[in-house]
C-alpha positions as a Markdown table, in Angstrom:
| # | Residue | x | y | z |
|---|---|---|---|---|
| 1 | Met | -14.7 | 0.2 | -6.6 |
| 2 | Phe | -12.6 | -1.5 | -3.9 |
| 3 | Tyr | -13.9 | 0.6 | -1.0 |
| 4 | Asn | -17.5 | -0.4 | -1.6 |
| 5 | Tyr | -16.6 | -4.0 | -0.9 |
| 6 | Val | -14.4 | -3.7 | 2.2 |
| 7 | Leu | -15.9 | -0.7 | 4.1 |
| 8 | Asp | -19.3 | -0.4 | 5.8 |
| 9 | Asn | -21.5 | 2.7 | 5.7 |
| 10 | Asp | -19.5 | 4.2 | 8.6 |
| 11 | Gly | -16.2 | 3.8 | 6.8 |
| 12 | Asn | -15.0 | 0.8 | 8.9 |
| 13 | Phe | -13.6 | -2.4 | 7.5 |
| 14 | Ile | -16.3 | -5.0 | 7.2 |
| 15 | Asn | -14.2 | -7.8 | 8.5 |
| 16 | Val | -10.6 | -8.9 | 9.1 |
| 17 | Glu | -10.2 | -10.3 | 5.6 |
| 18 | Ala | -11.1 | -6.9 | 4.1 |
| 19 | Phe | -8.5 | -5.3 | 6.4 |
| 20 | Arg | -6.0 | -7.9 | 5.3 |
| 21 | Gln | -6.7 | -7.2 | 1.6 |
| 22 | Ala | -6.2 | -3.5 | 2.1 |
| 23 | Ile | -2.8 | -4.2 | 3.9 |
| 24 | Glu | -1.8 | -6.6 | 1.2 |
| 25 | Met | -2.6 | -4.0 | -1.5 |
| 26 | His | -0.2 | -1.7 | 0.4 |
| 27 | Leu | -2.9 | 1.0 | 0.8 |
| 28 | Glu | -2.3 | 3.9 | 3.1 |
| 29 | Ile | -4.7 | 3.4 | 6.0 |
| 30 | Asn | -5.6 | 6.2 | 8.4 |
| 31 | Phe | -7.7 | 5.5 | 11.4 |
| 32 | Ala | -8.6 | 6.7 | 14.9 |
| 33 | Leu | -8.4 | 4.3 | 17.8 |
| 34 | Asn | -8.3 | 4.8 | 21.5 |
| 35 | Gly | -8.4 | 8.6 | 21.1 |
| 36 | Lys | -5.4 | 8.8 | 18.8 |
| 37 | Lys | -5.0 | 9.1 | 15.0 |
| 38 | Trp | -2.9 | 6.4 | 13.4 |
| 39 | Leu | -1.3 | 6.0 | 10.0 |
| 40 | Leu | -0.4 | 2.6 | 8.5 |
| 41 | Glu | 1.6 | 3.1 | 5.4 |
| 42 | Pro | 3.7 | 0.9 | 3.1 |
| 43 | Thr | 7.4 | 1.7 | 2.8 |
| 44 | Ser | 8.6 | 3.0 | -0.5 |
| 45 | Asp | 9.7 | -0.5 | -1.6 |
| 46 | Glu | 6.2 | -1.9 | -0.6 |
| 47 | Lys | 7.8 | -4.8 | 1.3 |
| 48 | Asp | 7.1 | -3.5 | 4.8 |
| 49 | Trp | 4.9 | -1.1 | 6.6 |
| 50 | Phe | 5.4 | 1.6 | 9.1 |
| 51 | Met | 2.9 | 2.9 | 11.8 |
| 52 | Leu | 2.8 | 6.3 | 13.3 |
| 53 | Thr | 0.5 | 7.7 | 16.0 |
| 54 | Asp | -0.9 | 11.2 | 15.9 |
| 55 | Leu | 1.7 | 11.9 | 13.1 |
| 56 | Ser | 3.7 | 13.6 | 15.8 |
| 57 | Asp | 6.8 | 11.4 | 15.9 |
| 58 | Leu | 7.9 | 11.1 | 12.3 |
| 59 | Asp | 11.5 | 10.3 | 13.4 |
| 60 | His | 10.4 | 7.1 | 15.3 |
| 61 | Pro | 7.9 | 5.1 | 13.3 |
| 62 | Val | 7.3 | 1.4 | 14.1 |
| 63 | Phe | 8.3 | -0.8 | 11.2 |
| 64 | Ile | 6.4 | -4.0 | 10.6 |
| 65 | Asn | 7.5 | -6.6 | 8.1 |
| 66 | Ser | 4.5 | -8.9 | 7.6 |
| 67 | Val | 0.7 | -8.7 | 7.1 |
| 68 | Asp | 0.2 | -11.0 | 10.1 |
| 69 | Lys | 2.4 | -8.8 | 12.3 |
| 70 | Val | 0.3 | -5.8 | 11.3 |
| 71 | Leu | -2.9 | -7.7 | 12.2 |
| 72 | Asn | -1.4 | -8.7 | 15.5 |
| 73 | Tyr | 0.0 | -5.3 | 16.3 |
| 74 | His | -1.4 | -4.3 | 19.7 |
| 75 | Ile | -2.9 | -0.9 | 20.5 |
| 76 | Gly | -4.4 | -0.5 | 24.0 |
| 77 | Gly | -3.9 | -4.1 | 24.8 |
| 78 | Lys | -5.9 | -5.4 | 21.8 |
| 79 | Ala | -4.7 | -6.7 | 18.4 |
| 80 | Leu | -5.7 | -4.6 | 15.4 |
| 81 | Arg | -7.5 | -7.7 | 14.0 |
| 82 | Asp | -9.8 | -7.5 | 17.1 |
| 83 | Ser | -10.2 | -3.7 | 17.0 |
| 84 | Leu | -11.8 | -3.2 | 13.7 |
| 85 | Gln | -15.2 | -2.2 | 15.1 |
| 86 | Asp | -13.5 | 0.4 | 17.3 |
| 87 | Met | -11.6 | 2.0 | 14.5 |
| 88 | Cys | -13.0 | 5.1 | 12.8 |
């Protein structure tokens, strides 16, 4: 199963490459970071992604058009690629 290879026992991604693979597979990714819940979800055509925080602002999602831009998206002054250990 995919999850056994990319997540540790606490449910966190084991490394940036595992996170990249999940994004490339267009998986819906829910996580908590900096006291907020986040959703990274592919668009219906699976070409782009959108990100929502706390699922409270469904009318104003952030659209992201590449895997690298997802990995470099900053939350709390830190890129997602550098925040994996803080996600839960």
